[in-house]
C-alpha positions in Angstrom: 70.6 14.1 63.1 74.0 12.6 64.8 75.0 8.8 63.7 76.5 6.8 66.2 79.1 6.3 63.3 80.4 9.8 62.9 83.8 10.2 63.4 82.9 13.2 66.3 80.5 10.6 68.2 82.5 7.4 67.6 85.8 8.4 68.2 85.0 9.5 72.1 82.2 6.5 72.4 85.1 3.7 71.6 87.8 5.8 73.4 85.1 5.3 76.7 84.5 1.9 76.4 87.0 0.4 78.1 86.9 2.9 81.1 83.9 0.8 83.3 85.8 -2.2 82.9 89.1 -0.9 83.6 87.7 0.8 86.8 85.7 -1.7 87.5 89.1 -3.6 88.1 91.2 -1.1 89.9 88.1 -0.5 92.4 86.7 -4.3 93.2 89.0 -6.1 95.4 89.6 -9.9 94.5 86.9 -12.4 96.2 89.1 -13.6 99.5 89.1 -17.0 99.4 90.0 -18.8 103.3 93.8 -20.0 103.4 93.1 -23.1 103.2 90.0 -23.6 100.5 92.1 -24.9 97.7 93.0 -27.8 99.6 90.2 -28.3 101.7 87.3 -26.9 99.3 85.9 -23.5 100.0 82.9 -22.4 101.5 79.8 -21.4 100.0 80.2 -17.9 100.5 83.4 -17.9 98.9 82.4 -19.5 95.9 79.4 -17.0 95.4 81.3 -13.8 96.6 83.8 -15.3 93.1 80.8 -15.7 91.3 79.4 -11.9 92.0 82.7 -10.9 91.6 82.8 -12.1 87.8 79.0 -11.3 87.2 79.8 -7.7 88.6 82.6 -7.2 85.9 81.7 -9.2 83.3 78.4 -7.0 82.2 80.7 -4.0 81.8 83.5 -5.6 79.3 80.6 -7.4 77.3 78.7 -4.1 77.0 81.7 -2.5 75.9 82.3 -5.0 73.5 78.5 -4.3 72.0 79.0 -0.8 71.7 82.4 -1.4 69.9 80.7 -3.4 67.9 77.6 -1.3 66.5 79.8 2.1 66.7 82.9 1.2 65.0 82.8 -2.3 63.5 81.7 -3.1 59.4 78.1 -2.6 58.8 78.4 -3.4 55.4 78.3 -6.8 53.0 78.7 -9.9 55.4 79.9 -8.4 58.3 76.1 -6.6 58.8 75.1 -9.3 61.1 78.0 -9.0 63.6 76.7 -6.2 66.0 73.4 -7.6 66.2 75.2 -10.9 67.1 77.3 -9.5 69.7 74.7 -7.6 70.8 72.3 -10.4 71.7 75.6 -12.2 72.8 76.0 -9.5 75.3 72.4 -9.2 76.8 73.0 -13.1 76.9 76.0 -12.4 79.0 74.3 -9.8 81.3 71.2 -12.4 82.3 73.9 -15.4 82.4 77.6 -14.0 82.6 79.1 -17.7 81.7 78.1 -17.4 78.4 81.2 -14.7 78.2 83.1 -17.6 79.4 84.8 -18.4 76.0 85.5 -14.6 75.1 87.6 -15.0 79.0 89.0 -17.7 77.8 90.5 -16.1 74.9 91.3 -12.8 77.0 92.9 -15.2 79.3 95.5 -16.0 76.6 95.8 -12.7 75.4 96.8 -11.8 79.3 99.6 -14.2 79.5 100.6 -14.0 75.3 100.3 -10.2 75.8 103.4 -8.6 74.6 103.3 -10.9 71.9 99.9 -10.0 70.6 100.1 -6.4 71.7 102.7 -5.3 69.3 101.7 -6.2 65.9 98.5 -5.4 67.1 99.4 -1.7 67.8 101.3 -2.3 64.8 98.2 -3.0 62.4 95.6 -0.1 64.4 98.6 2.2 63.1 98.7 1.2 59.8 94.4 0.5 59.8 94.0 4.2 60.9 96.5 6.0 58.6 95.4 4.0 55.2 91.7 3.6 56.0 89.6 4.8 59.2 90.8 5.5 62.7 87.6 4.7 64.3 87.5 1.3 62.2 91.0 0.8 63.5 90.7 1.4 67.1 87.4 -0.5 67.0 88.6 -4.2 65.7 91.8 -3.6 68.4 89.7 -3.0 71.0 87.2 -5.9 69.9 90.1 -8.2 69.4 92.1 -7.3 72.2 92.0 -4.6 74.6 88.6 -5.8 76.1 88.6 -9.6 75.6 92.0 -8.9 77.9 90.2 -6.9 80.5 87.8 -9.6 80.7 90.1 -12.2 80.6 92.3 -10.5 83.6 89.0 -10.6 85.7 88.6 -14.7 84.9 92.2 -14.7 86.2 92.3 -12.6 88.8 88.6 -14.3 90.2 90.5 -17.7 90.7 91.8 -18.4 94.4 95.2 -17.8 95.4 96.8 -21.0 95.2 95.9 -20.9 91.3 98.1 -18.0 90.8 101.4 -20.1 91.9 101.3 -20.9 95.5 102.5 -24.3 96.1 100.0 -26.7 97.0 100.3 -28.1 100.4 102.9 -31.5 100.8 101.8 -35.4 100.5 102.6 -36.6 103.4 
């Protein structure tokens, strides 16, 4: 009987975990806001489209996070509660996507400061993989960096264009 934690099965699962959220980011279009929505208030349809976009892409991100926690993170000692807590959080996020907002804020920070965190993160993955276990090293990298960054990117892209550098209307 195969276990999800065996390297033969765990490594392909860990490699495949971020693919649904990455594909969702590539294949779905950003919600459309009318030109004056930031200054005069967005219509309910634009707000609903944004909520639907965030909910649609939050689900694969938190489910991938739960898969990584089950497959690759430690399951002994004090770490044995990590996977059940993450799975419960993922289920709650599927029902109510706003539960994942703290992870998205953390992920947005990673997106903004990505290169500062990416290089040391990849060095730690290489050291951890060489010294301990590639499955564990890749799982921690995905759990702490890659999947939160993808979810943070979802929340950043869901913002109206005027929040992304367009200057506000002049005050007269």
